[in-house]
N, C-alpha and C positions, 0 to 999 in steps of 0.2 A: 051392774057391771062395773069391776074395778077399773079405774083409769090408769093406763100403764104410766109410770113415771117417766118424764123428759131425762134423759141422760145429760149430766152436768157438763157445761161447757169446759173444754180443756182451757188451762191457764199457761200464758207465755210470760216469762220475766225477760225483758229486753234491757240489757245493761248498755246505756249509751243512748243519748237523745239527740245525735247529729243525724245526716241524712239517712244513712243505712239502718239506723234504729227505727227512724220513723216510717221508712218504707216497709221494714219487716212488721211493725205494728199495723199498719194500715192494711196491708195484704192479709195478714193473719186474722184480722178482724172480719174481713170479707169472707174468710173460710170457715167463720163461726167461733174463732178463739176468742177469750178474754185476754187482754194485753195490760201489761204495766210497764211503761217506759221508765228507766232510772236514770237521770243525769246527774253527773258529778257537779257541774257548774251551777251555781245559783243564778237565777235571772234568765233573761231572753237571751238566745244564741244567735238570732237573725242578724245582728249586727257584725257577725264575725264572717271570715272567709272572705274570698275574692271572686275571681272570674271562673266560670266553668264553660266548657266546650261540649255542647250536647250531641247526642247521636240518636238516630231513629228508635233504637231499643230504649233510650231513657224516656221517650213519649210513650212508647207501648206500656211500660210498666207504669207510668204515671196513670195511664188509663184504666189499668187492671186495678190500681190502687184507690179508684174512684175519683181521680182528679182528672177530668177530661177538659184540658186546656189548648187552645190553639198555639201554634208556635209563637204568634205576637203576645199572647198572654205570658207566656213562659220566659221569652227572651227577646234578643234583637238578631234580627237577619242582616247578614252582610253578603256583599255580592262577589267577593272574591279577595285574593291576597295581594299584597304590595310590598316590595323590598325597596329601602332607601340607602343611598350612599350617605357617607359621612356629612357631606354638604347640604343634604335634604333634598337632593334631587332624585327622582325616581329613577331605581336601577331596572326595575321588571315588575309586572303584574300578571295576574292570572284570574280569570273566571273560576270561582269556586264558592257557590252559595253554602252558608252555614248559618246555624242558630246559636248564640252565645248568651250565657244568662250570668247571674251573680249567685253565689252561695247562699246569701242571707235571703233573696228573694225566693229561691227554690225551697230554702227551710221554711219560710213563711207560709207557702202554700201548703206544704205537708203538715205543719204544726197546726195551721187552722182547722183541717180536715180530721184531727184527732180529739176526742171529747176531752175536755181540761182535766177530768179526774184521772185520766189514763197516763198523765205525763207529771212525774214527780222530780223536780230539781234539788240541787242540794244532797243528793245521794251518792256518797263515795263509797264503791265497793271495796270490801276488805278480803272476803273469801267466798268460795262456793262450796256447797255441801251436797253431795248426791246421795240419795238413798234409794231403795228398790222401788218406791211407788211416788216419790217427788225429788225436786231439786230446790235447795234453799239458798239465796244470796243473803249475806250478811254485811250489813254496811256499817260505816264508821260511827254513826250516831246512835248504834246499838240497836236500830229496827232491822227487821228482817222481811223477806218476800218469798213466799214459797209457791211452787207451781209445777206443771208437768214438764215444762221445757224452759231452759235458759240460754238466751241468746246473747253472745258478746258481740256488740257492735260498738265497742269502745276505743276504737282507734289504734293508732300506731303504739301506744304506751299500754295497751290492754291488760288490764288486770285479771280479766277471765282468762285470756291466753297464758298469762304468767303463772297462774295457778297451776296448770297443768304442763305448760312448755316454758319453763325458766330459761331453758338455755336460748331460745329463739328471741333475737333482739335486733333493733334496725342497724343497718351498716352505713356508714356515712360514705358519700360518693365521691368527695374532693370539691365539691363546689356547692355555691348557694344560689337562692334566688331572692334579689328584692323585689316586693310586689307591693300594689297599691291600686287604689281606686281614687279617681278625681272626677268631680261632676263635669260634664261636657261644656255646660254654661260658663265654668271657670277657664275655658281654653280660649285662645283667640280663634277668630275666625279662620285664619289661614291653617292652624293646626287642626281644628274641625275637618277643614275640606281634605287635608292631606290624610288623616287617619280615622275619621270617626264613622265611615262607612266601609270598613275594609278590617281585615285581618292583616296587620302590617308587621313589619320586621325591620330593625337597625342591626348591622352585624359588625360590630368593630373586631378587630383580631383578637382571637381566643375567647370571645365572648357573644352572647346571644341575647338580644332584646326583641321582644314581640309585645303587641296589644291589640285589644279589641274593644268594641263597645259592649256594655252590658246594661240590664234594666237597672233603673233607679230604685230607690226605697220607697216604698209607699206607692204613692201617686206621683212621685217626683219625676223629674225628667232623666235623661239617660246618664250613665257615668262610662268612663274610659278605664279600662283594667290593664294594668302592664305587668309583665314577669321579665327579670333582668337576670339572666344566668351570668355568674361570674366565679372564675376559680378562688378557692381558698382552701390551701393545704391544711390538713388536721394538724393541730399543734398552734403554733404561735398565731398563724394568720386568722385561723378560725377562732382562736380564744380571744383576739383583739376584738373581733365584731361581737362576741357573745358576752362579753364583760359588761355588765349593766351599770347604771348611774351610780349605784352605791359600790362600784370595783369589785363586784362577785361574779365570777365566772359561771355563766349557766351551761349546762351540759350540751345539748343538741338543739335547745329551741330558747326564744327569749320574747317576752311579752313586748308588744309594740311601743308601750309607753315607758318600758325599761331601757331601751336602746338609747346609748349615750349621744347627746346632741352633736358632738364632733365627729361620731361616726356617719351620722346622716349628713352632716355638713359635708364631709369627705366624699360621700356617695353622690351627692348633688353636684360637686365640683367634678368629678369624673365623668358624669353626665354630660356637663357642658362640654367637657374636653373630647369625649369619645363618640357620643351619640349624634345621630341626625337630630337637627334642631328641633322638629316637632316632637320628637321623643324627650329631648332634653327639657322643653317647657311642661311636658306631662309630669317627669319626676320633679321638677321645680314647684309644681302647684299642688301636688298631692300633699295633703296636710300631715297624714301619719302613714308613711310607708312602713312595711313591716319585713322582716328577715326570716327565710326558710332554709334551713340545711337541708340539702337534697339527700335523701335515704332510700335504701332498699330494704324490704322486709319479706321473707318467705316463711310460712308455716308449714311443716310437713304434713299436717292434719287440720281439717276444719272441724270434724265431729271429735269432740275431747272426752266424750264420755257416753253414757246411754241416753243422757238428758241434756247435754251442754254442747253447744257449737258456737263457732266464732264467724264472722262475715266481714266483708267490706275490709277497711284498713286494719282490722284487728288480725286478719289472715295474711292478706298481701298488700304491700305498698309499693307501687310502681312510680317511676320518677315522672314528673308532669308532663314530659314530651309527648306522651301519647294520648293525653286529655282523656283518660277512661276512668279516673278515680270515681266520680259519682255515678257514672252509669255501670261500671263493675259492681258497686255496692247495691244499686237498685236490681241488677240482674241477679245477685247472689240471694237477696231478699226473695225475689220472684221465684227462683229455683227452689228455696227453701219451702215456701208456701205450696207449691205444685208437688214437691216430693211428701209433705205431710197429707195433701189431699190424696195422694196416690195410695199412702199406707196409714189410713186413720187409725188403726189399731195396733201398730207395730212401729214404735217410734225408733227403735235402733235402725230398722230397715228404711225407713225415712231418712234419716240423717246419713246413712250410708249411701243412699241414692243421691242426696244432695252433695256429698263429698265428692262422689264419682264424677258428677256433673261439672263442679265448679273448681276443683282442685287443679286440674290441668290448664283451665282457661287462665287461672290466676298465675300460675308459672309463666305461662306463655305472653301474658301482658307485661310481667316483670321483666323477662327476658327481651321483649321487643324495646321496652323502655331502656333497657342499658344500651342496647345497639345504637339507639338514637342519642343517648347521652354520653357516647365514648368519647366524642370530640370534646365536650367539656371536660370530661374526667381527664383525657390527655393532657391539659393544660398545666397540670401540676407535677408531670413526669420531667425528667431530665431528657434532652436531645436523644441520648442513646436508648433509654427506656421507652421513648416514643417511637422510636424507630423499630425496636423489637415488637411493640405492639402492634404497629401497622402491618409488620411482616406475617404476623399469626392471624390477623383479622380476615374474615370471610369476605369475599368481593361483594356479596349483596349487603354486607353492613355498610361498607364503604360507599355503596351506592345511595343506600338510605340516607346516611348522614349527610352526603352531598346535597340530597334533595332537601332535607331539613334545614342546612344551613343556607341556602339560597331562598328558603321560604316557599318553596314550590311543592312541598309534600302535603298531601292530604292529611 
């Protein structure tokens, strides 16, 4: 009797080796797909990124991806929130248990779970070519990858998205975030006692500083992550921050080691002048702070063809106030895997189901983040413009911003 041949496994080409790409690869592998992850950057990514706020859905997707870890293995638990006055005294606090982690720590957990041969670094996508029976990714080194499905998980500057939706581009929101990580062991005992078991805030006029503890690298001790939102009008203010050590003005991002020393020195001086002393110490002792221009991005579609789809920051970028970037990418990957399982022989139907499930969610997250960031965005307006903006804002948005500004919002 002839033995029936086993159907060939479907192959997914995943462009982008960050968290969204790794979640996608692990979930599709568990559904029987062969996967290839192609990352533009050469070398290990785990040292990149900063702090991450976790949500229950993130742990659920981790478990479905085959990474069953306790909260203690993924991150650091805090008991609640604190707000400090400029002189360092406590203004208020609230019990609100949360688990915080670091981008690099989570990336390491995901990367270790993926077979080494499935991850290829130094692969910069040039173009995507769809055919009736396959999709092909063409890379700058002349190599190609052919599969049944191509997933663009290549972030805010997505080449996959630009191939089909060149008109979709990030929009600068009018303010920046200084970010950084410092080992808790490098902080004084007084600062550790004030900050390192809580999600804490310092609120100088027109600005927002927040911070929380996160997992250390490898088996090392904990670190403290900070995010300092500061207004920077497009044009002269932003250009001054993004002009690098060689005098070249970068567009909307700058590598940390390219930030001019005088810019960092000015930021540290402002921290001593404006922030509660524990936060000023955190900034002073962070060896390499980095700068993030806050941007929004919304794609009108996530299914870009019969065999091409985008997810995570390639499709929607929400301002960090909602703390949803990583959880959103994980949930996108999970929704894609579920849709492909529901339609194993109809790829367009699967991509349509995925898009219907996640497009509205992405829009809602971006909208909510804009509401929470309106206070910071208003700092670059003239008094007249600010008054007009306040007059047209919904009452619920005002209430939400008040809660965030006092550090008491969830």
